[in-house]
Every structure is written in C-alpha cells, then in structure tokens.
N, C-alpha and C positions, 0 to 999 in steps of 0.2 A: 504494500500500500504506500509506504513512504518512498520506496524506490520509484514507483510510478509517478508519484507527485513530483519528485525531483527531476525525472525525465521530462515530464510535461513542462515544468518550469524552465528547464534547460532549452527545450525546443522553442519556448517563447522568447527567452533572452538572447540566445545566440544570434538570430537575425538582427537584433537591435544593436549588438555590440561588435559583431564580427568585422566590420570595416572601419572601426574606430582606430585612430592612431594610438600609440602607447600613451601619449600625453592625454588624449581625449578619454581613453579608458580609465586612467587614474583619476581624471576629473569626474568621470561618471561615478566611480566608486566614492569619491569625495562627496558629491551631491547626494548620493543615496545614503551616506552616513549622516549627513546633516538632516535629511528627512527622517531617518530612523531615530535620531536623538531629539527631534522636535517634540515638545510636549504641549499640546493644545491646552487652552484654558479650561478650567472645570466646566463641565456640562456642554462642552463643544467638542464633538467628535470629528476627527479628520477623516475625510473620505478620499477615494481616488480622484474624484472630480475636483476636490479642493486642491490636491497636489498638482493635478494637471493645470488648473487655473493659476496657481502660484508660479509654477515653472514657466508657463506660457507668458505671463505678465513680465517676469524677470527677463526672459529671452527677448521679448519685444522691446523692453527698455534698453538692453545691451545692444540690440541690433539698431535701434534708433540712434543711440549714442555713437555707435560706430560710423554712422552716416553723418555725424556732425550736428545732430539735433538733440538738445537736452530736453527730454520729456519722459517722465516716469509713468509707465503704465501700471495700473493697479489691478489686483485680483478683485473679484466681485463679492465673495463671501468673507466674513470676518475670520474664520479659521484659515482660509487661503491667504488672506492679507498678513496674518501673523507668521505663517510659514514663509511667505515671500520675504518678510523682513528678516527672518533668520537666515534664509538663503542668501539674500542680498548682503548681509553683514559678512557671512563666510566668504562669498565671492569677492567682496571688496578687499578682504585681508589677502586672499590669494592673488588678486590683481596687483596689489601693492608689493607683494613679496616675489612675484614671478619675474623671471629674467627676460621674458619676451611677452608680447601681447597675448593675453589669453581670451580676449573677447570672442573671437570667432569660434574657438574651441568650446567655450562655455555655452555659446548659443547652440552649437551642434548638440552638446550633451543635454542641455535643457530641453531641446526639441525632441530628442530621443526619449527622455524621461516622460515628457508629455504624451507622446505616442504610446508608450508602454502603459501609462496610467489609464488612457482611454481604451486600450485594447485588452487589458488584463482581465476584466470581468468576463468577457466572452471567451478568451483563450484559456483561462485558468479556472473559471467558475469562481464562486465566492462573492458574487455581487459587487457592491460598491466599495469594498475594501480589499479586493483581490491583490492589487499591487502593494498596498500597505502591508498586507499579510506576507507577501513575497519578501519584502524587505525585513520585516520583523521576525517571521517564522519560517520562511522558505530558504532557498539556497543563497539568498543575499544576506542572511542573518549574521554572517561572520563580520560584516561591517559594523553592526551594532555591538557585537561582542568584542571588537578590537577598536574602541573609540580613539585611542591614541594614534592609530594609523591614519585616521581621516579627519582629525580635529584641525581646525585652522591653526596656523603657526603661533599666534599669540596665546592660544590656550595650551599649547604643548610646552611652552617655555622656550621655544627655539625661534629665533628671528632670522636665521640664516636664509638669505634669499634663495639659494639653490636647494632648499629643503622643502619646497612646496610641491603639491601634486602636479603643478604645471611645469615643473622643471625636470631636467633629465635625472638629477639625483634626488628623487623624491623620498620622503620619509615613509612611504608605504612599504611594508614588508613584501618581498617577492612572494612569500607564502600566502599572503592575503589573496592575491589574484589567482593563484593556483588552487586555493581551497574554496573558492566561491562557487564554481560550477562543478558539481559532482553528480554525474548522472547515475 
C-alpha cells in the first residue's frame, strides 16, 4: 500500500522536476521546505489552492519585477497571503545571498509548484490537500524532516553567499535529493 502510494507520487513528481537544472531543483526543494514549515493561523486551514494562489502571486511579482515594473501581486485568500509573505521573505534572503540572479529560476520553480498544486488532487487523490499531504506525509516529507537543509541563510546562522540553494555550493545535503524520491 505504501509502496504504491510512493510510486504514484513519484510518477506525479518526476515530470515536474525532470528538466529542472541543478540550481532550479535545489530551489524547488527550498520552496517546498518553506511551504512545509509554514504554519497557518489558528482556524485557517491551508489548502492546495491556497498554495497555488500564493506561489502564482509571488511568481507574477518576480516576473513583473524582472521586466522592470515594480508591482506586487497578491494572493486572494488570507491563508494564501500569509504563505506568500513567508515565501517572499525566504526568496528575498536567497536573492540577496545568491551569487547570480535567481529571479528566472525562482519563477520557473514557483510555476512548477503551482502546477503541481493544481494537478495533485486529480493525480494523487486526497482532495484539496493532496499536494500539502505530499509535502508533509509523502515522498517530499524529508524536506520537513531536515529543516536545516532548506532554511534561509539567516536562520541557519550562515551568511556565506555561496551557501544558498541558488549557488553551486549549496548547503543542501546531497543525500536530501537522493532520498526524496523512493519508488
């Protein structure tokens, strides 16, 4: 039963991440870690649509900024807005610590995350929390179990610019990537 669930989750995730560059893959893991550690306010449950809305708004903001226009897109629901704030803070830390521009890579990663959130309910079952369950209880759960691997630099106590997920010498353990997808 568990093996079949992991196989179904792997079949769902592999097309989403197979053509990502190494840096984008690390940023993807970083974003999933931020989502996994996000704690919504009491009485406000986070759903896959909230996650999709938050990452869509942040991706749109970064894309607009890349084009030279300063405009902050915002998510529509309160839980999504709070997640967007957490994601934005984490992304800003990485953008400041990165050795090269991460905007296009973050946009790509956020768009993949949005697509995954919107498609997870159909592909994995589990209704409106299928993607969240994938992050918290599925094959992506190792991200939540190893928070030091995906925390922004200022929370780890390291401010070395080359030690961010967007740099070549990332703080992510090589075993994190290997242990994520276990069919």
